N, C-alpha and C positions, 0 to 999 in steps of 0.2 A: 724493445721500446721501454724507456724509463717511466717511473710513476708520473713525473711531471709531463712527459710526452703523452701518456694515456689521458691524463686530465685535459691537456690542451686539445687532443684529438676529439674527446667527447664534447668539449665546449664548442668546438668548431662544427661538429656534425649535428649536435642536438640544438645548439643555440641557447644554452642554459642561461647565459648572461641576459639575453633579450627576454627570455621567459621570466626570469627573476625580476627584471626591471618592470615588466608589465604587471606582475603580481603585486609589487610594491606600490605601483601607481593606483591600484584599486584599494579602496578603504572600506572598513566595516565599522558599525557602531561599537564603541568601547564597552558600554554597559548594558546593551540589549541582549538578554538571554534568548529571546525569540529568534534573533538573527542566526543562532546556532542550530535551529531546528532543521534547516536544510542540510547542514553538514552531518547531523546525527542521522537523518533519513538516508543519506548516501552511505554512511557507515553501516547501517542496518541492512541495506541492500547487499553490501559486500559480505556481511556475516551470513546472510541467507544463501548467497551464491556459493560461498566457501563450504558451509556445512552441507548444503544440498549436493554438491559434487561428491562429498564423502559418503552421503547416504545412497546416492545412485549406484555406487560401486557394489552395494549389497542388496539393493531393492529389486524385486521381481515384479514387473508391471503386468501380471497375469492374475485374473480373478481367483484362480485356484491356488495361487502361491503368494499373492501380495501380503495378506495378513500374516502368513507364516514367516515371510522374509522380514517383516517389521518386528515380529517376535524375536527372531534371531538377532537382529540389530540391537534390540533392547536387552537381550539376555546372553547372547553368545559372542558378541563382538566387543573387544576391549574399548571402553568409553563410548560404545554405541548408544547407550541410553542417554548419556549426557549430550552427545552430538544431536540426537533427535530432539531432545527437550529444548536445546538451544535454538534449533531450527524452527520449531513450532512457536516458541515464545517470540523469536525475532520476527516471524511472520506477522503475529498480532501487533507487536510494537511498531513494525514498519507501517502498517495500515494506519494505526493511531497517530504515528508521527506525520504521515502525509496529510491526514485530516487536520491535525493541529497546525501544521505549516500553512495550509490553505486558509484556515480560520484566522491566523495572525495576519496574513496578507489582506484579508477582508477588513479586519479591524484597523489595520494601519493604512488601509486604502492604497496599497501599493500595486493594485491591479491597473490603475489608470494609465493612459498613454504616457510614455512610449513602451509600456510593459505588457502589451496585449499578448504577444507571443509567449512570454514567460508564464502568464496566467493560464492561457489555453493549454500549454504543455503540462503545467502542473495539474490541471483538471484531468487531462487524459492519463497522466501518471497515476492519479487516484483510481480511476477505473481499472487500469492495468494491474495495480497493486491488489485491488480487491479480487480481480480475476486470478491472480497468482495465489492469493491466500485461499480462495475457494477451491481451486483445482488441487492445491496441496492438501486441503482438508479431506478430499475424497480418496487420496492415495493409500492410506492405511487399510482401506476396505474392511473396516470394522463396522459394528452396528451404528456407531455415531456418524461415521463417514457416509453410510447409506442414508441415514436420516437427513444429514446436511444436504446431500445431493438431491433427495426427494423434495424436502420442504423448501430448500433454498431456490430450487428451480420452479416450484409450483406457482409462486406469486409472480414470476416473470411473465406468465401468460396474460396478466392484466395490463402490461405496458401497452400503450396505444400503438396501433399499426404493426409493430414488430413483435408483439407479445408471444403468439404461438411459435414463431420462428425462434425467438430468444429462448423459450423453454426447451425446444428440441436441441438447440445449439448447446445449452448448458448440460443437457443430458447425453448428448451424442446420439440421440435417437428419440423415439416416442416414449420409451420407458427407461427406468434405471436397470441397466443390464451390464454384462461384462464389457461391452463396448464403451460404456460410460467411463470405466476405469482407463481403458486405453486412450480414449479421447482426452481425459483430464491429464494423463501422464504426458502425452505429446505436447500439450499446451504448457504444462507446468515446467518441463525441463528444457524446452526449446523455444517455442514461439513467444511466450510472454516474457521470459528473461531477456531474450534478444531485443524485443520491442521496447521493454522498459529501460534497458541499458542505453539503447540508441536515443530514447526520449530524454533520459537524464542528461546525456551528453549534449543534446540539442538545447535543453533547458539551461545548462551551464553556458553554452555558447550565446544564447539570447541574453543572459544576465551579463556576460562579459561585454557584449555590444552595448547594452543599455543597463548599466548597473542600477541597483535599487538606491533610492535616496538615502543618504547618510548625512550625519551632522557636517555642516560646513566648517565648523571650527575643528582644526586638527587635534585639539586637546580632547575632544569628545569622540574621536575616531582613531582607528589604527590600521596599518597596512595589512593586506591579506597575508603577505609573507614578510617575516616569519611569525609575527604576533598572532594573527588570527588562526594560523595553522597550529601553533602551539596550544592555544586555548581550546581549539577544536579537539586536539589530541587528548586534552584533559577531560573534555566532555565524553569522548569515545571511551576513555577508561571508566568513567562512571557508568556508561551503558553496558560495558562488559561486566562490571560488578553486578548491575541489576539483572542482566541476563543469567549470569551464573547463580545468583540467589534464587531467581524464579525457577531455573532448571533443576536445582538441587532440592529446594524445599517445597515447591509447588508442583507435584507430579501431575502429568497429563496422562491419565490411565488409558491403556490401549483397549481394554474391554474385551468383547467377544467378536468373532468374525461376523461379517455381514450375512444376514439371513433375510431374504425377501419375503419369507412366509411369516416372520415374526412381526408382532404389532410394532408399527413404525410411528410412534408418537414422540414428538420432541420439537426442538426449536432449531432454526438455521444458525449459522455462525453469527457472532455478535454484530458484525457490520451490516447484516441484513435485518436485524431485529426491528428497527423502526418501520420498514416496509412490510414486514411480516405482520406487525401489529395493525398497520393500516388496513390490510386485507381482512384481518380477524374481526376488527370492530366496525368495519364498513357496513352501513345499512343495506338492505336488500336492493334499494333503488334510490337514486338521487337525480332529480330533474329528468326523470324518464330514462335514465341510464343506470346500468348495473353499478351499485355503490362502490365496489372494489375497483372497477375500471375507471369510475369517475375520479376517485381519490388518487389512484396511481397516475391517471392522466394529469391531475393537478401537480403531483410530485414531479412528473416529467417536464411540465412547463417551468417549474422552479429550476430544474436542472438546466434547461435551455436558457433561462434568464441569467443564470450564473455564468454560462459560457459566453453570453453576449454582454456581460456586465461592463467590460472596458469600453464598449461602444455605446452603451446606454448611459452610463454614469461617467462621463469623460473627465469630470472635475474631482471625482472621489468625494462625494457628499458624506457627511457624518451620519446622515439618515441610513445610508447603506450599511454602515458598521452596526447601528442599532438593530436594523432588520436582520442582519446576519446573526447577531447575538441571540435574538428572539428565536430565529429558526433553529439554531443549535440547541437551545433550551427545549424546544418542542421535540426535536429528534431524541434528546436524552430522556425526556419524559416518556416518549413512545417506547424506547428501548427498555426503560425501567418497568413499565407496565407489562411488557411482553415477557419479562422474566418472572413476574409474579404468578 
C-alpha cells in the first residue's frame, strides 16, 4: 500500500477530517490566559502518569522495602532522582492547577447553566486529585510520609456523619500500619488514576457538548485546531521548564525511614493545611457542640453549597465571584497561619 493509500485508509477509518472540522468549529478566547489552565492541568496529569509508570517499575510496595526502593531510585537508577522529583512536583502543581482552574470558573461565573455537569465533574476531579496526591505522599514510607498519613487523616474524623469512617478509610485501618501503605499504593496506582482519567474524559465531553462562553467576535477568539493547540503546546513547554527547574534546584529530601515509635510532630500536606488549622484553633465548644466538629461541619456545608452552586445561582451573580474570592483569601490565611 502506497503512502497516499495509507493516508486515505486512516482518514476513512478514523474520520480525521470530521474530527478536525469539529475542532475548528469550537473556539477559545484569544487573550485569556485562564482558559489555558484546563489544558495545563491535563498535561500535568499526563506527566504524572508517565513518570509514575517509570517509578512503579522499581518501587516495592512493602513496608519493609518501600523506603529502600525509593532510595535506590534516587541513588542507583540512572535519572531516577530526576524522575521522582518531577513526579512529586507535578503532583503538587496538578492539585494547584485544578484549584486555580475552579477558582477562575467561579470568578468568570462559568458554572451557570448549561454547564452544571462540567462544574460538578471539575469538583469531583479536585477531590480525586487531592486523593492522588495524598496517597502518593504516603508511598516513600519515610518519616514525613508517616506524619502526613497520621496528621492528614486525623482531622478527617471531625467531618460530620462520615468522619470516623473517612479516617479509617484514609488509614486503611484504625491505625497507621503496613496495611496503610498497601492501601495507599492500590489507590494511587490503579483506582484513582483510572477514575480521574475517566472523569477528565467525561469533563471534556461535557465541554464539547456545551462549550464555555467565548467572545462572539471572531477577532477575539480562535479555533481549537490548530491555533489553541499550538498555544497550549507553548504553555506545556513552559510547564516542562518549570518542572525541571523545581526538580533540579529545589530538592525534596527523602529523609529517614518511617518509625512509629519516633515523635511524630508535623503538618499534613499543604492542601490540607486550612482544615488542619481549623481543627487546631477551634475552641473547645461552640453552640453546645465540639468546636472542631462545628467548624468542620461548616466547611462541609460550604463544600455542598459549591457543588449545588449551578442550581442555586442560575444567573451567575457577581456576588458569587466576590464571595468566592473572600473564601479563597480565608483559606490562604488559614494555610499561612498553619505554617507558622
